[in-house]
gemmi code that builds the backbone of each chain (N, CA, C; Angstrom):
import gemmi

chains = {
    "A": [
        ("MET", (106.805, 92.029, 123.771), (106.102, 93.287, 124.073), (106.843, 94.044, 125.180)),
        ("ASP", (106.843, 95.306, 125.076), (107.425, 96.160, 126.099), (106.797, 95.818, 127.465)),
        ("GLN", (107.651, 95.666, 128.478), (107.145, 95.283, 129.800), (106.170, 96.301, 130.372)),
        ("THR", (106.299, 97.543, 129.939), (105.411, 98.576, 130.475), (104.081, 98.638, 129.720)),
        ("SER", (103.992, 97.878, 128.643), (102.758, 97.925, 127.863), (101.642, 97.161, 128.561)),
        ("THR", (100.456, 97.573, 128.284), (99.288, 96.837, 128.758), (98.488, 96.459, 127.537)),
        ("PRO", (97.609, 95.463, 127.634), (96.825, 95.094, 126.466), (96.081, 96.277, 125.865)),
        ("SER", (95.594, 97.178, 126.718), (94.806, 98.281, 126.188), (95.666, 99.330, 125.504)),
        ("SER", (96.977, 99.275, 125.706), (97.809, 100.303, 125.082), (98.526, 99.767, 123.842)),
        ("PHE", (98.286, 98.510, 123.519), (98.889, 97.943, 122.330), (97.957, 98.172, 121.150)),
        ("ILE", (98.526, 98.548, 120.026), (97.677, 98.730, 118.845), (98.341, 98.058, 117.651)),
        ("SER", (97.568, 97.258, 116.961), (98.139, 96.512, 115.843), (97.913, 97.244, 114.526)),
        ("ASP", (98.758, 96.903, 113.547), (98.582, 97.456, 112.211), (97.188, 97.129, 111.685)),
        ("ASN", (96.768, 95.887, 111.930), (95.478, 95.452, 111.395), (94.311, 96.249, 111.977)),
        ("LEU", (94.430, 96.616, 113.240), (93.347, 97.386, 113.858), (93.262, 98.782, 113.235)),
        ("ILE", (94.399, 99.419, 113.057), (94.384, 100.756, 112.441), (93.856, 100.660, 111.009)),
        ("ARG", (94.319, 99.641, 110.297), (93.863, 99.460, 108.909), (92.348, 99.241, 108.874)),
        ("ALA", (91.870, 98.376, 109.744), (90.428, 98.089, 109.775), (89.639, 99.346, 110.143)),
        ("ALA", (90.173, 100.106, 111.086), (89.476, 101.323, 111.531), (89.388, 102.331, 110.384)),
        ("LEU", (90.494, 102.552, 109.699), (90.483, 103.551, 108.629), (89.646, 103.082, 107.442)),
        ("LYS", (89.743, 101.803, 107.117), (89.001, 101.308, 105.952), (87.506, 101.225, 106.221)),
        ("SER", (87.117, 101.200, 107.484), (85.687, 101.164, 107.786), (85.109, 102.572, 107.910)),
        ("GLY", (85.968, 103.566, 107.791), (85.493, 104.945, 107.872), (84.948, 105.429, 106.540)),
        ("SER", (84.208, 106.513, 106.581), (83.660, 107.102, 105.361), (84.249, 108.494, 105.186)),
        ("TYR", (84.797, 108.741, 104.014), (85.465, 110.025, 103.789), (84.836, 110.795, 102.640)),
        ("GLY", (83.655, 110.360, 102.244), (82.904, 111.091, 101.236), (83.339, 110.815, 99.806)),
        ("LYS", (82.599, 111.396, 98.910), (82.877, 111.257, 97.474), (82.844, 112.637, 96.842)),
        ("PRO", (83.550, 112.806, 95.732), (83.522, 114.125, 95.079), (82.120, 114.440, 94.574)),
        ("ALA", (81.783, 115.717, 94.597), (80.467, 116.139, 94.106), (80.354, 115.848, 92.613)),
        ("GLU", (79.151, 115.507, 92.174), (78.945, 115.170, 90.755), (79.272, 116.358, 89.859)),
        ("ARG", (78.961, 117.576, 90.339), (79.245, 118.765, 89.512), (80.753, 118.932, 89.329)),
        ("THR", (81.523, 118.521, 90.349), (82.979, 118.603, 90.242), (83.484, 117.608, 89.203)),
        ("LEU", (82.942, 116.396, 89.249), (83.340, 115.377, 88.269), (82.955, 115.812, 86.855)),
        ("ASP", (81.764, 116.416, 86.714), (81.324, 116.894, 85.399), (82.280, 117.952, 84.868)),
        ("PHE", (82.680, 118.864, 85.773), (83.609, 119.920, 85.351), (84.927, 119.317, 84.870)),
        ("ILE", (85.433, 118.364, 85.617), (86.729, 117.756, 85.268), (86.628, 117.030, 83.924)),
        ("ARG", (85.554, 116.286, 83.727), (85.377, 115.575, 82.444), (85.311, 116.572, 81.284)),
        ("SER", (84.552, 117.645, 81.493), (84.429, 118.657, 80.441), (85.777, 119.313, 80.174)),
        ("PHE", (86.487, 119.632, 81.238), (87.792, 120.272, 81.093), (88.740, 119.367, 80.317)),
        ("ALA", (88.736, 118.094, 80.660), (89.617, 117.132, 79.978), (89.270, 117.053, 78.494)),
        ("ALA", (87.975, 117.074, 78.176), (87.553, 116.970, 76.778), (87.832, 118.267, 76.024)),
        ("GLU", (87.524, 119.390, 76.641), (87.703, 120.682, 75.970), (89.173, 121.001, 75.749)),
        ("LEU", (89.992, 120.695, 76.728), (91.418, 120.989, 76.571), (91.987, 120.156, 75.438)),
        ("ARG", (91.479, 118.939, 75.319), (91.907, 118.062, 74.229), (91.509, 118.682, 72.895)),
        ("PHE", (90.264, 119.229, 72.868), (89.735, 119.823, 71.642), (90.548, 121.056, 71.241)),
        ("VAL", (90.864, 121.885, 72.236), (91.611, 123.119, 71.971), (93.010, 122.809, 71.459)),
        ("SER", (93.648, 121.843, 72.082), (95.025, 121.559, 71.699), (95.074, 120.744, 70.409)),
    ],
    "B": [
        ("MET", (84.026, 100.910, 76.969), (84.393, 101.244, 78.350), (84.908, 100.001, 79.076)),
        ("GLU", (84.242, 98.876, 78.778), (84.675, 97.618, 79.383), (86.116, 97.326, 79.018)),
        ("HIS", (86.420, 97.557, 77.756), (87.779, 97.346, 77.256), (88.747, 98.289, 77.963)),
        ("LEU", (88.365, 99.548, 78.110), (89.243, 100.538, 78.740), (89.552, 100.174, 80.186)),
        ("ASN", (88.577, 99.615, 80.872), (88.775, 99.252, 82.272), (89.878, 98.223, 82.465)),
        ("GLN", (90.156, 97.494, 81.408), (91.172, 96.440, 81.514), (92.577, 96.960, 81.206)),
        ("LEU", (92.670, 98.201, 80.777), (93.982, 98.756, 80.422), (94.708, 99.282, 81.652)),
        ("THR", (96.023, 99.363, 81.559), (96.806, 99.935, 82.655), (96.679, 101.452, 82.621)),
        ("ASP", (97.110, 102.080, 83.716), (97.075, 103.549, 83.777), (97.879, 104.158, 82.637)),
        ("ASP", (99.052, 103.619, 82.406), (99.917, 104.188, 81.370), (99.311, 104.039, 79.979)),
        ("GLN", (98.615, 102.939, 79.746), (97.946, 102.756, 78.453), (96.813, 103.772, 78.291)),
        ("LEU", (96.109, 104.033, 79.386), (95.022, 105.022, 79.341), (95.579, 106.422, 79.118)),
        ("VAL", (96.686, 106.725, 79.772), (97.329, 108.035, 79.589), (97.722, 108.212, 78.123)),
        ("ALA", (98.279, 107.171, 77.549), (98.698, 107.245, 76.146), (97.495, 107.460, 75.233)),
        ("LEU", (96.406, 106.767, 75.499), (95.197, 106.931, 74.686), (94.633, 108.344, 74.817)),
        ("TYR", (94.613, 108.833, 76.058), (94.083, 110.195, 76.272), (94.959, 111.222, 75.555)),
        ("SER", (96.239, 111.030, 75.608), (97.160, 111.949, 74.933), (96.931, 111.952, 73.425)),
        ("ASN", (96.354, 110.863, 72.932), (96.055, 110.776, 71.501), (94.600, 111.142, 71.194)),
        ("GLY", (93.932, 111.724, 72.166), (92.603, 112.258, 71.896), (91.425, 111.446, 72.381)),
        ("ASN", (91.677, 110.345, 73.055), (90.571, 109.513, 73.536), (90.138, 109.992, 74.927)),
        ("THR", (89.075, 110.786, 74.964), (88.646, 111.342, 76.252), (87.999, 110.282, 77.151)),
        ("LYS", (87.504, 109.216, 76.537), (86.941, 108.128, 77.351), (88.040, 107.474, 78.192)),
        ("ALA", (89.241, 107.486, 77.668), (90.360, 106.925, 78.428), (90.603, 107.755, 79.688)),
        ("PHE", (90.463, 109.088, 79.551), (90.620, 109.927, 80.737), (89.485, 109.673, 81.730)),
        ("ASP", (88.261, 109.545, 81.203), (87.121, 109.269, 82.096), (87.358, 107.993, 82.906)),
        ("THR", (87.994, 107.021, 82.287), (88.286, 105.760, 82.984), (89.312, 105.988, 84.097)),
        ("LEU", (90.321, 106.795, 83.800), (91.312, 107.114, 84.836), (90.650, 107.850, 86.004)),
        ("LEU", (89.775, 108.790, 85.663), (89.072, 109.555, 86.698), (88.247, 108.612, 87.576)),
        ("SER", (87.496, 107.732, 86.940), (86.676, 106.779, 87.704), (87.545, 105.898, 88.595)),
        ("ARG", (88.683, 105.530, 88.083), (89.563, 104.612, 88.806), (90.104, 105.242, 90.086)),
        ("TYR", (90.348, 106.541, 90.055), (91.020, 107.171, 91.199), (90.175, 108.173, 91.982)),
        ("GLN", (88.983, 108.497, 91.501), (88.240, 109.592, 92.120), (87.945, 109.370, 93.607)),
        ("ASP", (87.484, 108.191, 93.964), (87.103, 107.976, 95.364), (88.316, 107.935, 96.291)),
        ("LYS", (89.352, 107.249, 95.847), (90.541, 107.121, 96.686), (91.220, 108.482, 96.887)),
        ("LEU", (91.297, 109.246, 95.814), (91.950, 110.554, 95.914), (91.113, 111.510, 96.759)),
        ("TYR", (89.806, 111.500, 96.520), (88.942, 112.398, 97.304), (89.007, 112.041, 98.788)),
        ("SER", (89.017, 110.744, 99.091), (89.103, 110.301, 100.486), (90.359, 110.850, 101.149)),
        ("TYR", (91.460, 110.757, 100.425), (92.727, 111.271, 100.972), (92.625, 112.773, 101.257)),
        ("ILE", (92.143, 113.520, 100.266), (92.074, 114.983, 100.424), (91.127, 115.348, 101.564)),
        ("ASN", (89.958, 114.731, 101.571), (88.970, 115.070, 102.601), (89.447, 114.670, 103.993)),
        ("PHE", (90.164, 113.553, 104.070), (90.703, 113.127, 105.357), (91.691, 114.161, 105.893)),
        ("VAL", (92.496, 114.716, 104.997), (93.524, 115.663, 105.435), (92.924, 117.032, 105.751)),
        ("VAL", (92.056, 117.550, 104.873), (91.580, 118.930, 105.064), (90.333, 119.019, 105.945)),
        ("ARG", (89.611, 117.918, 106.095), (88.435, 117.842, 106.975), (87.353, 118.862, 106.622)),
        ("ASN", (87.191, 119.091, 105.344), (86.184, 120.059, 104.903), (85.773, 119.665, 103.480)),
        ("ARG", (84.514, 119.301, 103.300), (84.093, 118.738, 102.009), (84.172, 119.737, 100.864)),
        ("ASP", (83.785, 120.977, 101.116), (83.846, 121.981, 100.041), (85.292, 122.221, 99.619)),
        ("LEU", (86.148, 122.352, 100.624), (87.569, 122.561, 100.326), (88.141, 121.319, 99.630)),
        ("ALA", (87.721, 120.145, 100.082), (88.193, 118.905, 99.459), (87.786, 118.862, 97.987)),
        ("ASP", (86.562, 119.298, 97.689), (86.113, 119.335, 96.287), (86.976, 120.279, 95.458)),
        ("ASP", (87.262, 121.448, 96.031), (88.086, 122.432, 95.303), (89.472, 121.862, 95.009)),
        ("ILE", (90.079, 121.253, 96.021), (91.440, 120.732, 95.844), (91.426, 119.518, 94.908)),
        ("PHE", (90.386, 118.707, 95.020), (90.226, 117.562, 94.122), (90.154, 118.049, 92.664)),
        ("GLN", (89.339, 119.071, 92.436), (89.201, 119.622, 91.083), (90.522, 120.199, 90.588)),
        ("ASP", (91.184, 120.976, 91.440), (92.462, 121.583, 91.047), (93.520, 120.521, 90.755)),
        ("THR", (93.459, 119.426, 91.501), (94.420, 118.339, 91.275), (94.263, 117.777, 89.871)),
        ("PHE", (93.020, 117.528, 89.471), (92.802, 116.956, 88.145), (93.057, 117.971, 87.037)),
        ("VAL", (92.731, 119.228, 87.302), (93.027, 120.257, 86.290), (94.533, 120.302, 86.039)),
        ("LYS", (95.295, 120.278, 87.122), (96.751, 120.311, 86.990), (97.258, 119.051, 86.271)),
        ("ALA", (96.671, 117.916, 86.623), (97.074, 116.657, 85.991), (96.752, 116.679, 84.495)),
        ("ILE", (95.573, 117.165, 84.150), (95.160, 117.212, 82.739), (96.104, 118.098, 81.928)),
        ("VAL", (96.399, 119.273, 82.476), (97.303, 120.207, 81.776), (98.671, 119.561, 81.575)),
        ("THR", (99.154, 118.891, 82.611), (100.460, 118.227, 82.514), (100.442, 117.130, 81.461)),
        ("LEU", (99.372, 116.356, 81.444), (99.254, 115.280, 80.449), (99.198, 115.850, 79.036)),
        ("GLN", (98.418, 116.910, 78.885), (98.259, 117.502, 77.548), (99.544, 118.132, 77.034)),
        ("LYS", (100.354, 118.622, 77.946), (101.638, 119.213, 77.536), (102.688, 118.139, 77.278)),
        ("GLY", (102.324, 116.897, 77.588), (103.278, 115.804, 77.390), (104.362, 115.790, 78.445)),
        ("ASN", (104.082, 116.408, 79.600), (105.101, 116.500, 80.650), (105.005, 115.399, 81.695)),
        ("TYR", (104.065, 114.485, 81.508), (103.936, 113.385, 82.481), (104.947, 112.296, 82.147)),
        ("THR", (105.754, 111.976, 83.138), (106.729, 110.898, 82.963), (106.187, 109.643, 83.615)),
        ("SER", (105.973, 108.655, 82.815), (105.393, 107.422, 83.336), (106.332, 106.710, 84.299)),
        ("THR", (105.807, 106.411, 85.460), (106.572, 105.614, 86.420), (105.764, 104.384, 86.806)),
        ("GLY", (104.607, 104.251, 86.179), (103.726, 103.141, 86.520), (102.948, 103.383, 87.790)),
        ("LYS", (103.031, 104.620, 88.300), (102.332, 104.932, 89.548), (101.513, 106.203, 89.383)),
        ("PHE", (100.520, 106.123, 88.545), (99.678, 107.287, 88.248), (98.959, 107.781, 89.507)),
        ("GLY", (98.463, 106.835, 90.306), (97.741, 107.206, 91.529), (98.623, 107.955, 92.509)),
        ("ALA", (99.855, 107.502, 92.649), (100.785, 108.181, 93.555), (101.119, 109.574, 93.033)),
        ("TRP", (101.190, 109.696, 91.715), (101.461, 111.006, 91.101), (100.308, 111.971, 91.390)),
        ("LEU", (99.084, 111.488, 91.243), (97.924, 112.331, 91.561), (97.941, 112.756, 93.029)),
        ("THR", (98.274, 111.803, 93.884), (98.280, 112.104, 95.325), (99.351, 113.147, 95.656)),
        ("ARG", (100.475, 113.072, 94.945), (101.537, 114.060, 95.199), (101.072, 115.462, 94.783)),
        ("ILE", (100.365, 115.544, 93.648), (99.824, 116.850, 93.226), (98.868, 117.373, 94.298)),
        ("ALA", (97.986, 116.496, 94.770), (97.007, 116.900, 95.789), (97.717, 117.330, 97.074)),
        ("HIS", (98.724, 116.574, 97.474), (99.480, 116.909, 98.691), (100.073, 118.312, 98.571)),
        ("ASN", (100.668, 118.609, 97.428), (101.291, 119.926, 97.244), (100.248, 121.043, 97.242)),
        ("LEU", (99.093, 120.777, 96.640), (98.033, 121.791, 96.635), (97.506, 122.035, 98.054)),
        ("ILE", (97.422, 120.975, 98.845), (96.967, 121.124, 100.236), (97.976, 121.973, 101.017)),
        ("ILE", (99.262, 121.673, 100.822), (100.306, 122.457, 101.493), (100.198, 123.920, 101.083)),
        ("ASP", (100.043, 124.157, 99.769), (99.925, 125.538, 99.273), (98.725, 126.241, 99.902)),
        ("TYR", (97.596, 125.513, 99.968), (96.383, 126.126, 100.513), (96.596, 126.552, 101.960)),
        ("PHE", (97.125, 125.644, 102.772), (97.260, 125.973, 104.194), (98.347, 127.013, 104.442)),
        ("ARG", (99.347, 127.028, 103.566), (100.379, 128.067, 103.689), (99.756, 129.432, 103.407)),
        ("GLN", (98.955, 129.506, 102.363), (98.293, 130.755, 102.000), (97.278, 131.150, 103.067)),
        ("ASP", (96.554, 130.151, 103.546), (95.535, 130.391, 104.562), (96.159, 130.959, 105.828)),
        ("LYS", (97.322, 130.418, 106.181), (98.032, 130.867, 107.379), (98.492, 132.311, 107.205)),
        ("ASN", (98.979, 132.601, 105.994), (99.447, 133.958, 105.724), (98.322, 134.975, 105.811)),
        ("GLU", (97.115, 134.521, 105.510), (95.976, 135.445, 105.552), (95.346, 135.503, 106.935)),
        ("ASN", (96.006, 134.867, 107.880), (95.567, 134.913, 109.285), (94.162, 134.409, 109.515)),
        ("THR", (93.751, 133.468, 108.702), (92.466, 132.838, 108.962), (92.728, 131.555, 109.743)),
        ("VAL", (91.668, 130.932, 110.162), (91.837, 129.719, 110.954), (92.290, 128.595, 110.052)),
        ("SER", (93.413, 128.011, 110.369), (93.929, 126.938, 109.526), (93.618, 125.586, 110.124)),
        ("ASN", (93.848, 124.587, 109.315), (93.656, 123.212, 109.765), (94.522, 122.924, 110.980)),
        ("ASP", (95.748, 123.488, 110.965), (96.671, 123.249, 112.074), (96.132, 123.787, 113.389)),
        ("ALA", (95.327, 124.841, 113.264), (94.874, 125.497, 114.481), (93.645, 124.840, 115.082)),
        ("GLN", (93.059, 123.917, 114.316), (91.868, 123.267, 114.836), (92.231, 122.390, 116.024)),
        ("GLU", (91.505, 122.579, 117.086), (91.783, 121.759, 118.252), (90.656, 120.767, 118.449)),
        ("TYR", (91.015, 119.534, 118.522), (90.022, 118.503, 118.762), (90.230, 118.018, 120.186)),
        ("ASP", (89.261, 118.261, 121.034), (89.420, 117.920, 122.439), (89.089, 116.454, 122.653)),
        ("LEU", (90.026, 115.633, 122.312), (89.820, 114.187, 122.367), (89.498, 113.714, 123.771)),
        ("LEU", (90.247, 114.240, 124.750), (90.117, 113.708, 126.099), (88.793, 114.082, 126.749)),
        ("ASN", (88.112, 115.101, 126.187), (86.828, 115.468, 126.758), (85.664, 115.005, 125.891)),
        ("ASP", (85.963, 114.140, 124.932), (84.906, 113.620, 124.078), (84.228, 112.453, 124.794)),
        ("ALA", (83.030, 112.706, 125.288), (82.356, 111.698, 126.110), (82.106, 110.404, 125.352)),
        ("SER", (81.885, 110.528, 124.044), (81.542, 109.319, 123.284), (82.680, 108.314, 123.266)),
        ("LEU", (83.899, 108.789, 123.518), (85.027, 107.868, 123.535), (84.966, 106.917, 124.723)),
        ("ALA", (84.239, 107.291, 125.737), (84.219, 106.468, 126.937), (82.967, 105.605, 127.032)),
        ("GLU", (82.187, 105.580, 125.953), (80.944, 104.812, 125.985), (81.211, 103.334, 126.265)),
        ("ALA", (80.387, 102.779, 127.111), (80.524, 101.348, 127.389), (79.516, 100.591, 126.533)),
        ("ASN", (79.941, 99.506, 125.973), (79.039, 98.705, 125.138), (79.043, 97.275, 125.629)),
        ("VAL", (77.941, 96.605, 125.419), (77.859, 95.231, 125.899), (77.986, 94.205, 124.793)),
        ("GLU", (77.465, 94.493, 123.635), (77.545, 93.542, 122.535), (78.909, 93.627, 121.864)),
        ("ASP", (79.446, 92.450, 121.499), (80.760, 92.435, 120.858), (80.801, 93.268, 119.585)),
        ("SER", (79.741, 93.150, 118.792), (79.750, 93.894, 117.530), (79.756, 95.391, 117.790)),
        ("LEU", (79.003, 95.781, 118.804), (78.978, 97.201, 119.149), (80.326, 97.630, 119.702)),
        ("ILE", (80.918, 96.729, 120.495), (82.242, 97.035, 121.045), (83.236, 97.215, 119.905)),
        ("ASN", (83.177, 96.301, 118.945), (84.108, 96.413, 117.816), (83.877, 97.686, 117.017)),
        ("GLU", (82.605, 97.997, 116.777), (82.309, 99.234, 116.053), (82.847, 100.434, 116.816)),
        ("GLN", (82.634, 100.385, 118.130), (83.102, 101.497, 118.961), (84.630, 101.581, 118.942)),
        ("THR", (85.275, 100.419, 119.008), (86.740, 100.403, 118.995), (87.277, 100.991, 117.696)),
        ("LEU", (86.671, 100.579, 116.581), (87.120, 101.105, 115.287), (86.890, 102.610, 115.206)),
        ("ARG", (85.747, 103.033, 115.747), (85.443, 104.474, 115.741), (86.443, 105.217, 116.632)),
        ("ASP", (86.732, 104.621, 117.772), (87.699, 105.243, 118.694), (89.070, 105.382, 118.038)),
        ("VAL", (89.475, 104.328, 117.341), (90.792, 104.372, 116.687), (90.807, 105.476, 115.633)),
        ("ARG", (89.703, 105.611, 114.884), (89.653, 106.688, 113.880), (89.760, 108.058, 114.555)),
        ("ARG", (89.134, 108.178, 115.715), (89.204, 109.465, 116.418), (90.591, 109.723, 116.980)),
        ("LEU", (91.228, 108.663, 117.428), (92.606, 108.819, 117.900), (93.501, 109.259, 116.740)),
        ("VAL", (93.317, 108.627, 115.588), (94.099, 109.009, 114.402), (93.787, 110.455, 114.035)),
        ("ASP", (92.505, 110.808, 114.146), (92.084, 112.160, 113.783), (92.703, 113.214, 114.694)),
        ("ALA", (93.049, 112.810, 115.898), (93.600, 113.757, 116.865), (95.112, 113.942, 116.712)),
        ("LEU", (95.718, 113.185, 115.805), (97.168, 113.289, 115.610), (97.526, 114.598, 114.905)),
        ("PRO", (98.773, 115.047, 115.067), (99.235, 116.187, 114.257), (99.094, 115.855, 112.774)),
        ("ASP", (98.881, 116.891, 111.954), (98.559, 116.679, 110.536), (99.550, 115.789, 109.787)),
        ("ASN", (100.852, 116.019, 110.004), (101.805, 115.239, 109.208), (101.809, 113.765, 109.619)),
        ("GLN", (101.454, 113.473, 110.868), (101.349, 112.078, 111.313), (100.056, 111.445, 110.811)),
        ("ARG", (98.957, 112.208, 110.841), (97.671, 111.700, 110.322), (97.822, 111.298, 108.870)),
        ("GLU", (98.494, 112.156, 108.120), (98.645, 111.922, 106.685), (99.402, 110.615, 106.411)),
        ("VAL", (100.491, 110.411, 107.141), (101.285, 109.192, 106.935), (100.471, 107.952, 107.308)),
        ("VAL", (99.754, 108.040, 108.411), (98.936, 106.896, 108.852), (97.884, 106.564, 107.798)),
        ("PHE", (97.246, 107.598, 107.241), (96.202, 107.372, 106.226), (96.805, 106.772, 104.958)),
        ("MET", (97.918, 107.321, 104.539), (98.552, 106.804, 103.313), (98.994, 105.353, 103.480)),
        ("ARG", (99.503, 105.039, 104.654), (100.013, 103.689, 104.892), (98.882, 102.678, 105.047)),
        ("TYR", (97.903, 103.009, 105.881), (96.884, 102.019, 106.232), (95.617, 102.080, 105.396)),
        ("TYR", (95.291, 103.227, 104.838), (94.085, 103.302, 103.994), (94.454, 103.162, 102.529)),
        ("GLN", (95.508, 103.845, 102.126), (95.895, 103.796, 100.716), (96.883, 102.672, 100.418)),
        ("ASP", (97.376, 102.019, 101.470), (98.311, 100.886, 101.315), (99.582, 101.264, 100.547)),
        ("LEU", (100.069, 102.476, 100.787), (101.288, 102.911, 100.119), (102.514, 102.447, 100.902)),
        ("SER", (103.608, 102.262, 100.185), (104.861, 101.912, 100.861), (105.462, 103.190, 101.464)),
        ("PHE", (106.425, 103.022, 102.356), (107.064, 104.205, 102.941), (107.862, 104.970, 101.887)),
        ("LYS", (108.351, 104.248, 100.897), (109.050, 104.916, 99.790), (108.074, 105.824, 99.035)),
        ("GLU", (106.878, 105.297, 98.752), (105.872, 106.096, 98.052), (105.419, 107.274, 98.908)),
        ("ILE", (105.223, 107.030, 100.193), (104.808, 108.109, 101.092), (105.875, 109.205, 101.121)),
        ("ALA", (107.128, 108.783, 101.188), (108.225, 109.745, 101.210), (108.245, 110.561, 99.917)),
        ("ASP", (108.073, 109.892, 98.784), (108.079, 110.588, 97.488), (106.929, 111.590, 97.395)),
        ("ILE", (105.755, 111.163, 97.817), (104.568, 112.022, 97.706), (104.679, 113.249, 98.604)),
        ("THR", (105.155, 113.031, 99.822), (105.173, 114.141, 100.782), (106.480, 114.931, 100.744)),
        ("GLY", (107.409, 114.482, 99.910), (108.652, 115.236, 99.751), (109.579, 115.183, 100.947)),
        ("VAL", (109.581, 114.060, 101.641), (110.492, 113.887, 102.784), (111.291, 112.599, 102.575)),
        ("SER", (112.273, 112.382, 103.446), (113.053, 111.152, 103.350), (112.240, 109.975, 103.898)),
        ("ILE", (112.669, 108.783, 103.547), (111.987, 107.600, 104.074), (112.090, 107.576, 105.598)),
        ("ASN", (113.232, 107.974, 106.111), (113.405, 107.984, 107.571), (112.432, 108.943, 108.250)),
        ("THR", (112.199, 110.072, 107.604), (111.235, 111.026, 108.184), (109.830, 110.430, 108.166)),
        ("ALA", (109.475, 109.784, 107.055), (108.150, 109.146, 106.974), (108.017, 108.061, 108.043)),
        ("LEU", (109.073, 107.276, 108.190), (109.049, 106.226, 109.232), (108.960, 106.839, 110.626)),
        ("GLY", (109.680, 107.939, 110.820), (109.659, 108.617, 112.124), (108.276, 109.155, 112.452)),
        ("ARG", (107.607, 109.718, 111.435), (106.255, 110.237, 111.666), (105.304, 109.106, 112.048)),
        ("MET", (105.480, 107.962, 111.400), (104.635, 106.817, 111.732), (104.921, 106.357, 113.162)),
        ("ARG", (106.195, 106.321, 113.505), (106.567, 105.867, 114.849), (105.935, 106.783, 115.904)),
        ("TYR", (106.052, 108.095, 115.691), (105.460, 109.034, 116.653), (103.937, 108.936, 116.655)),
        ("ALA", (103.359, 108.671, 115.484), (101.901, 108.521, 115.418), (101.452, 107.360, 116.302)),
        ("LEU", (102.157, 106.230, 116.199), (101.775, 105.057, 117.001), (101.992, 105.321, 118.484)),
        ("ILE", (103.089, 106.021, 118.798), (103.343, 106.372, 120.207), (102.211, 107.258, 120.729)),
        ("ASN", (101.823, 108.230, 119.908), (100.761, 109.149, 120.335), (99.419, 108.439, 120.482)),
        ("ILE", (99.130, 107.530, 119.557), (97.868, 106.782, 119.654), (97.853, 105.961, 120.941)),
        ("ARG", (98.957, 105.305, 121.223), (99.030, 104.491, 122.453), (98.891, 105.380, 123.691)),
        ("ARG", (99.568, 106.538, 123.652), (99.517, 107.437, 124.802), (98.092, 107.939, 125.032)),
        ("MET", (97.451, 108.375, 123.955), (96.095, 108.913, 124.101), (95.116, 107.830, 124.553)),
        ("SER", (95.287, 106.617, 124.016), (94.369, 105.540, 124.410), (94.570, 105.178, 125.876)),
        ("ALA", (95.825, 105.209, 126.334), (96.099, 104.890, 127.736), (95.540, 105.975, 128.646)),
        ("GLU", (95.704, 107.225, 128.236), (95.208, 108.335, 129.054), (93.689, 108.285, 129.218)),
        ("LYS", (93.037, 107.853, 128.136), (91.577, 107.845, 128.166), (91.015, 106.487, 128.560)),
        ("GLY", (91.901, 105.500, 128.694), (91.451, 104.151, 129.052), (90.676, 103.491, 127.929)),
        ("ILE", (91.051, 103.796, 126.709), (90.362, 103.227, 125.560), (90.989, 101.886, 125.202)),
        ("SER", (90.160, 100.873, 125.056), (90.648, 99.566, 124.667), (90.984, 99.545, 123.184)),
        ("LEU", (92.135, 98.982, 122.885), (92.538, 98.876, 121.478), (92.526, 97.415, 121.030)),
        ("MET", (91.637, 96.654, 121.614), (91.510, 95.250, 121.254), (90.093, 94.994, 120.726)),
        ("LEU", (90.023, 94.257, 119.631), (88.714, 93.883, 119.115), (88.206, 92.649, 119.839)),
        ("ALA", (86.906, 92.644, 120.102), (86.306, 91.453, 120.728), (86.257, 90.339, 119.691)),
        ("SER", (86.541, 89.122, 120.112), (86.573, 88.003, 119.148), (85.186, 87.417, 118.975)),
    ],
}
model = gemmi.Model(1)
for chain_id, residues in chains.items():
    chain = gemmi.Chain(chain_id)
    for i, (resn, *xyz) in enumerate(residues, 1):
        res = gemmi.Residue()
        res.name, res.seqid = resn, gemmi.SeqId(i, " ")
        for name, pos in zip(("N", "CA", "C"), xyz):
            atom = gemmi.Atom()
            atom.name, atom.element = name, gemmi.Element(name[0])
            atom.pos, atom.b_iso = gemmi.Position(*pos), 0.0
            res.add_atom(atom)
        chain.add_residue(res)
    model.add_chain(chain)
structure = gemmi.Structure()
structure.add_model(model)
structure.setup_entities()
């Protein structure tokens, strides 16, 4: 470890990973998913 | 549907190209949460995230239907690259229209009182530490936040991150290096512990 580092200034990969994975970033709105499904089906039908 | 869930992305793409819309629904289900999380993390606005999420899939669908998708075995990374480019386009346009952009948002990390909360229980300390780390990440410049999220939340390699964001591997590594330096600097300035209680 860098001699100037202190325990409180060290950050591990695992801590960042745990922090980000424990966060909540929401989910797409159901109306958005419905639109995408319809678009995928209709475009298939048109082509 | 059970059967479709067991297929690879490329097999689902092939089925969808042949008219099986359930195959596309399976791809959507497989990637919707991860992709939305990435977009929302970067743009920090749920309505905008929904718009970009929708545009990403519309663009992907059109590309698939035209037969222009080249299989690399990394469908998720391909979707993320489309989303990344749409986010760049949005903020470039937003900047040109002189509205407030994501870049201009200032998060006053050092004056956020909740970062200095003292906790006595280990579990609370750990929760607080994880929350603090997320806030430190959130306070990073956009291009560093993005790399950190892709690496640690999406578990992408630096090669994949470089491909998605259109930079060299060295640039992606450099952004990560500066991100870690900045996180350490901000935590030291605020006296935030970056250790989990055992």
